[in-house]
C-alpha positions, 0 to 999 in steps of 0.5 A: 726301645725294645724288639717285639720279643722283648716287648712281649716278655715285658708286657705279657702279650704274645708277639702275634697278638701284639701284631694283631692289636697293632693292625686291627686296633692301632693300640701301638705304633712302633718305629722301625729299625734300619732293618725293618724290625718293630721297636717299642717304647716303654709307653707302648709296653704300658699300653699293651699291659693295660690292654691285656688287663682290660681283656682279662677283666672281661672286656672285648678287644675292641672295647679295650682298645677304645678305652685306652688313653689316647685312643679316639673315643668317638663312636665308642658306644656304637663300635662296642655294640657291633659284633666282632668280625668273623676271624678268617677261615682256617680251613679255607686257608689250609685248603689253598696251601696258603701259609700266609693266610693260615697265619693271618687266620691264627692272628685273627683267632688269637687277636680276639683276646687273652689266651684264656679268653680265646683258647677254648671258644675259638682256637681249639674249635678251629683246630678241630674243624681242620680234622673234621674237614680232613675226615669229610674229604674237604682238605687232604692230610697235607693241608691239615698238617700244614695248618695244624703245625702252624697252630702247634708253633703258636702254642709252643711259642706261648709255652716258652713265653709263659714261665720259667723252668724250675719255678714252683710245683712240677706237673708232667703233661703229655700223651701215652704211647701211640697218641700224637694229637697233642694240640689240646695237651699243649694248650693245657700246658700253656694255660697251666704255665701261665698260672705260675705252675712249672710244667714239664711238657713231655709231648706226644707218643711217650713210652710208659717207661719214659713216663715213669723215668720222668716222674722219678727224676723230676720229682713232679707232684702231678702227672696229667695224661691226655686221652684224646681218642678211644684208642688212647684209653688202653695205653693211657691206663698202662701209663697211669698204672705204672705211675701209680706203682712207681710214685704212689704220692703222685697226683694223677689226672687225665684230660681229653675227649676220652678221659672218662673212659679210663678207670684208674683208682685215684686218677682225677678226670679234668674238666673238658675246657682247657682253662678250667682243667688248668685251674683244677690242677693248680688248686690241688697242688701242695 
């Protein structure tokens, strides 16, 4: 029997997604320990793997759950033809300072498919709506931080589960000094690590000298600098220029909403979508 953390590692499915599939589709029915913790069998881990593989092939979560061995198939055609229910409203949950509702909203978003299937079309747009709601005065900064921090925790957990440090090519990923909007950069780091690339995520607000030191000490093959706002362009340019001077061999790339505003010789502007950007970098590594 395996704990949910062990089941997640063995199946390649995030723990929050396992819980969502259990609740929404009955994909697994774990026993409970004396302390109330979920316990999973080898058969249930196999079902989780099968569910994940179907979704990665393009099935919806509802269709994949219906197709698993042992699942009731009656009404499958009808169920697959119906639109999936809308995920819970993350902004509304944040406005109520209801952390349980925020987590449930995230379960609903991440539970709709594999990371690659949901990150660009569901999770990051929902996070962007939080920022817009704050700008519009719908929620205050504390509510926005409450929900954004929950998203950050999910992405951090996914990053930890996605690979093993020191495995393969090294890519530095982070933000220039003064930039703290890290959800997109961390989501990119998760996607890249899930593709088997060794990501060195240095995080937000990294001084120029620290970027250079990290590139020198890690012997990274590439560096990806997040350029989220127009205010990030100048510090990101300084980072890219310093990295180019210190490591002429380094593959430089930028990503984010304002990446095209940065002009440094030899720096690649990555696609806007996180998964496409990760594929672009992986394809250029030696």
